[in-house]
N, C-alpha and C positions, 0 to 999 in steps of 0.2 A: 418547650414553648413553640418551637417550629412545628412539632407534630400537632399541637393544638390548633395552630394557625391554619395548617394545611387541611385538617379535618373540617374546620369551619368553612374554608374556601369551597370544599366539595359541595357543601350544602347551600352556601349563600351566593357564590359568584360564577356558577356555571355559565350563565348566559353572557355575563360581561367578558369572561375569558374567551368565550366563543367568538365574540366580535373583535377581540383585541389581539389574540395570539395566533389562531390556527392557520392563517393563509399566507403569511408574508415573509418567512425566513428566507434570506437570500445568501449568495455565495461570497460575501465579503470576509475579510480576515477576522477571525474570532477574537473576542475579548474574554478574559477569564471571568468565570461566573463568581458572583459574590456569595457570601455565606447564606443569604436568604433568597438567592436568585438562581440556584442551581436548576438544571433542567429536570431533575427528579421531582422537584416541587411542582413544576408545571405539569409533569406527567400524571400527577394525582388527579387532575381534572381532564387531561387531554390524552387519554389512552390511544386515540386514533392518530395523534401526532407521533406518539412514541413508536407505533407500528411502522410508520413511514420513515421516521428519522433514524432509528437505530439500525446499524449495519449498512447505512447508506453512505454516499459520498459526502454528505453534509453532517454525518453523525457527530463529528468532533466540534462542530460549531456551537457555541453557547447561544442560548436564547437571546441574550443581550446584544448579539450581533445585529439584530434587526428590531428588537423591542426595547424601548425605554420605559422607565418607571415601574419595572417589575418588582423592585423592592417595596415601593409604596403600594403597589397593587396587592402584594401579599400582606403587608402590615395592616392595610385598611380592610382586609377580607373582601376585596373586590369592589369596594366603593370607588376607588381610584382606578380607572382603566389604564392599561398599558398603552403606550404609543407605538404604532407599527410603522416603520419606515419602508416605503414601497418604491422609492426612486430607483430606477434602473442603474443609476450611477453607483449605487451600493454594490450591485452585482458586478459592475464593471471594474471594481477594485481587484477582483480575481480573474474575471473574464474580459480582459481588456480588449483583445482583438475583436471579440464578438460585439462588445459595446461600441467600440469605435466604428466598426463597419456598419452598424445599425444607423448611426447618425452621420455617416459620411455622405456628403452631398452628391447626388447622382444627376449629373447634367444631361443624361440621356433622356430623362423623363421631363417633358415640358410642363410648366405650371399653367393652370387655367386654359387647358386645351379642350375647347368645347366640342362635344359630340355632334350637336345639331347644326352643323355648317356644311357647305358643299364638300369639303375635304374631310369631314369628320366621319365617325362610325355610323351616324344616323342622320343623313342630310335632311330628311323629311320629318325629323323628330317633332318639331313644333306642331305640325299638322296632325301627326298620328297620336300625339299625346295631348292634344288640345283639351284644356281644362285642368291640367295638372301642373303643380309648381315646378317640376323639373324643366319645364319649357323656359324658365327664366335663366337657368344656367345648369348645365349637366356636363361635367368634365371627365376627362380620362384620369385615372388614378396616377399618382406619381411617387408614392413611397410611404412606408410606415411612419417615418419620422414626422411626416406632415399630415397624418391622419386627422388629428384634432383641428389644427389650424386651418387646413383646407376646407374642412366642413363648416367651420364658423364664419369664414369670409365669403363663402359662395353666395351669389345673389338671391338664391331662394331661401336662405337662412336668416330669419329675423331682420329683414329689411335692409341688409347691408350695415347693420349696427357695428359689427366687428371688422376691423381692418388692421393691416400690418402697420406698426408704428413707423417703420421706415418706408412705407408705401411701396412703390415698385422696386425699391432696393432691398426689401426684406424677404423676398420670396426664396432666396437660397440660404436662409439662416434658420436652421432647425434649432429648437430650444424649448424651454418651458413656455406654456401658452401665453401667460400674461407678461412674460419678458419680451415677447415679440409682437403681440397683438395689443390693440387698444380698444376699449369699449367706449363708443361715442354716445351712449345713453339710450334710454328707452324711447325717447321721442324721435330717434333717427328712423327715417324711411326714405331710402334713396329711390329715384325713379327706376321703374322696371325691375323691382325686386319683390320677393314674396316673404311671407311671415311664417314659413315652415320651420320644422325642427321639433324634436321630442326627446325626452330623456332616454328611452330605450335605444335609439340609434347611437347615442353617445357611448353606450356600454361596450360596444365592440371596438371602439376606437381608443379607449383608455382603460387602464387598470386601476385608476384612482379611486373608484367607488366600490371596490370589491367587498369592503367591509361595511358599506353604507347602504347596500341594496339587497333586499330580500330576494329569494329565488323567484324568478319571473317578474320581479318588480312589483310584487303585491305590497299593499300597505301593511305596516307593522310598526309598533312603537319603538322597536330597536333600529329601524331603518331611517336614515336621514332622507333618502330619496326613494321615489317610487314612480310608476309609469305616469301618474297624474301630476307630478311635480312641475313647477314652473321651469321651462326649459332654459331660461336665462339664468336662473339661480343655479341650476346644475352646471351650465356652461362656465359660470364664474368660479365654480368649485373644481373645475377640471384643469389640471396643470401639466399633465404629461400624456404623451401618446401611449399606445398599448405597450405594456412592459413585459419583462422576462417572465413574470409570474402567471401570465395568461397561459403559457405553454409548458412551464417547468415548475414543478412543485418546490417551493422554497425550503421545505423541511427535509425532504429526502432526495430532491433532484429528479424525481420520476417525471416522465412526460405526462401531461395532463391537459384537460380542458376545463374552463370555468364558465363559459357562456351558457346561461341557464336554459335558453330555448333549444340549444343543441343537445344538452343533456336530456331534456324532456323528449325531444324528437327521437333520440336513440332509444330511450326507455320505452317509447310507444311500440317499437318494433325491433327488439334487440337481436332477433335471429335472422332478419332479412333486410335490414336497412342498407344503405349504400356502402357502409364500411364493414359490414359483417362478412365473415368468411367461415365456411363450414358450419353455418347455423349459429354463430355466436359473434359478439362484438367484444374486442379486447378493451373494455372500459369498466372499471369498478366504480360504481356510484357511491360517494361518501357524503352523508348528510350531517351537517353541523347543527345539531339541536333544533331542527325545524326552521332554521333561518336561511341557510344557503347550502349549496351542494357543489362538489367538484367531481370530475370524472378522471380517475387515475388509470394509466395504461401500464401493462407489464413491459411493452416494447414501444419504441417511438412509432407513431403512426401520424405523419404530418398531414395526411389527407384529412384526418379528423381535427388536428390542431389548427390547420389553416381554415377549416370549415367554420370556425368560430366567427369569422367575418366574411370569408369568400363563399357565400351561400345565399340563396334566395330566402328572404325572411320578410315577415310583415312587422312593421313597427308603427304604422300609421293608423289613424282612425279610418273608418270606412262605413260600409252599409251591408245589410244582409241580402243575399239572393232571394230568400223566401218572401220577404215582405218590405224590403227597402228601408227598414228601420236603421237608424244610425247606430254604429258601434263605436263606443268611446274608449278612452284610455283606461277606464276602470275594468275593461274586459280583457281577459288574458289573450284573446285573439290578436291584440295589438303588440304581442311579443311572441311570435310564432314562426317556427321553421318547418316547412313541409318535408324537406329532403326528397323531393321528387324532380325528375327532369321535365323538359318542356312537353313531352307527350302526355304526362300525367298531372300536370299542375292545375289545369282548368278544372278537371274532375275533383281534385283535392280541395280546391277553394270552394267549389259548389257544395261539397260535403261539409266543409267547415262553416258554410253559410256566411261567406265574407267576400266582398270585392272592394277595391280601393276607391274608384271614382267612375263617373259617367263621362263618356266622350262628349264634348260640347256641341258637336254637330249631329251625330247619330244617336246619342243617348245610350250607346252600348255600355254594358257594365264591364269595366276593364280592371286588370291586375297590373299594378306598377311593379315591375320586377327589379331585383337588386342583385348585382354581381354573383351569378350562380356558377362559379367555377367548380365547386366540389361536385355538384350534381352532373355537370357536363363531363367531368373527368371520369366519373364512375362508369365502369364497364367498357372503357376505351381500350385500345391496344396496349397502351403503356400501363394502365391500371391492371389489366389482366396479366401483364408481365411482372407485376409487383413493384413497379416504379412509384415512388412517392414524391410529393411536391418538393421537398427539400433537396432531392437529388438533382433536380434541374434548376431550381430557383435559388438554392443556397449551397452551391458546390464547395468542396474543400479547397481552401487556399492556404498559402504559407504566410505566417505573420512575420514581423520584423526579426524575430528571434529564430526563425526557421521552423517553428512548430506549426503543424497543420491545424486549421480550425474551420468550422462551417461559417461562411460569410453570412451575416445577418442583414446585409444591405438589400437582399432579395432582388436578384438580377433579372433582367429580361433575357431569356436564353438565346434568342435569335441575335442578340448583340454580343453574346459570349459563348459561341458555339463550341469552341475548343474545350472550355471548362464544363459546359452543361451537357453537351451531346456526345463528344468524341470518346469519352471514357467507355460508353456502351456501344458506340458505333465507330470503332477505330479504322475501319476500311474506307470511311468517307473522308473527303476533304471538307474544310470549312465552307468553301464555295458550294459544293454539292449539297451539303445538308441545308444550308441557307436557301438554296434554290427549291428544295423539297418543301421547306416550311412556307416559303412565300407562295408556292403553287397552291397549297391547301388554303392559305389565307386569301389569295386572289379569287379562287373559286367560291369560297364562302361569302366574301364581300359581294360578289356578283349576285348570288342568290339573295343576300340581304337587300340589295338595291331593287331587285325585281319584286321581292315581297313588299317593300315600301311602295313601289309604284302601284301595285294592284290593290293594296289596302287604301292608298290615297284615292285611287279611282273608285273604290267602293264607297268611300266617304263622299266623294263628289256625286256619284250616282244616287246615293241616298238622299242628298239634299235636293237634287232635281226631282226625284220620285216623290218626295214629300210635298214639294210645291205643286206637282202634277196631280195630287189627290190620290196617290196609291194607297190602298187600304192599310189599316194598322196591322192586320194579320200578316200581310206581306212584309211590311216594314219590320215587324218583330222577327220574322225569319231572317231578314238581312242583318239585323243587329246580332243575332246568334252567330252568323257567319263572321261578323266583325270580331266578336268576342273570341271565337276560335282562332282566327288568323292572327289576332293581336298577340296572344300568348306565345304562339309558335314563332312569331317574328321577334318580339321585343326581348325574349330570352337571350337572343344573340347580340343585341345592341348593349344589353346590360353585362353580358359575359365579356371577358377581356382578352380572349386568345384569338379572336376572329376565326374560330372553328378549329384551331390546331389541337386543342385539348380532346376533341372528339369529332373528327370530320364526318364520320358516318351519321352520327346523331344530327349534326348540323344540316347535312343534306336532306335527311328524312323529314326534319321538322320545318325547315325553311320552304321546301317544296310543298309541304302540307299547308303552310301559311299562304303560299301563292294560290294553291288550289281552292282553299276556303274563300279567299278574297274573290277569285274569279267566279266561283259559284254564286257568291252574293251579288256580284255585278250582273251576271247573266239573269239571275232571278228578277232583279229590278228592271233591267232593260227589256226582258221579255214581257213583263207585266205592263210597262209603259207602252210598248209596241202594240199590245193587244187592246189598249184603250183608244188607239187612234181610229 
């Protein structure tokens, strides 16, 4: 009877199993398999899972560890889908130190720390990003446990509709989204807020939709959500921040990536992308029946794992460089990762035929950059030395039982120099290494401020020139200088190391931003002078 059932399953329920079983096995304590729920029955349809699971650290875990209703699934020949538990707490039953460190409150990282204020990373942000929703509120990041809630409460997201239940007392309480937040309803629109937000942006901040989202967010009858879905509906279905399964395959515990745009970007250029070494990238792409993909590595590469979120990507609507036609969420360009650094980004987006928005004063076509740490780090001194993200941001600590583990709280190395730096630099003191870090950051911040000044002056000069009757031909050339300077500058206000990840790249590109802006100012001033 079982043989007959399994044979029928192979024919009837391949797709249903694809959505229900393949991505979510975690490291909790195993329960014994039932007579009709043994993993061999699952392997009849899921040979790719068998390949990853057998002989792995999770080989002895029964499928029921993370999947419910497997018996009914088999008995119904696939009509009843299994339930997959993706809560990181399940992984925490075996990996307690890692789980606890992930959700431990880090009081070193301030909440709602605005970038666009005099003491922030980008004091002239509102002027330089005029016309974009980020001018309503653009904060420093503060930790993975708050990835979802911090996005939902920011003033640029859906008019301030979502707030902490405990208001100002709730900011140090990580937890499930709707245990700590309240939805004040669709009619909510607080003063000085924007109605931004989209489903793609949510995908790098949570693992909840991994089985509900087709590759790249394309529409599919098997997918609950896609790029065009109502963002509030997706938000209401989001209960957890990014989970263990984003970086660790639950079936075999192999290091992996799941973010579709990253997998696509690596696939475009597997031999020479920013993660490639000796002409190849250590990532095996696995396709689950044309619905979703994962990228599995032979060895941990946290540069790639962290790049699922810490990377420049586009998730917004925009327009085309070629004809200014609108680009909507139905277009795959609204889920795109270039994997290029500041020097090459403008050319990349021109080739892609996409820009985010027009500056409200100059009309320049601008790119709104997002946290490009991966591209910044690529080719740096530390990268060339083989150092990966986790070695500095997730150092080994001792748990309560004396066993070493990688902290998943993701520290800021300059606040933990002994753990993050001195293992590789034992000849230095904490004070000496901190001094070096702050010297790099001081220099970079100085160049950022100068770039902001000159881009601001370019904007002001443009406004005066336009009022003075300067020709459209000259104004167009000035806009091109604005477009060039903007990418070279904003890359560093979006990046979160203040230059430390790659000080040479910071200097080269920020001075490039200053020069482009100065060239634009000179062009306009010379033209106005000649008209006198």
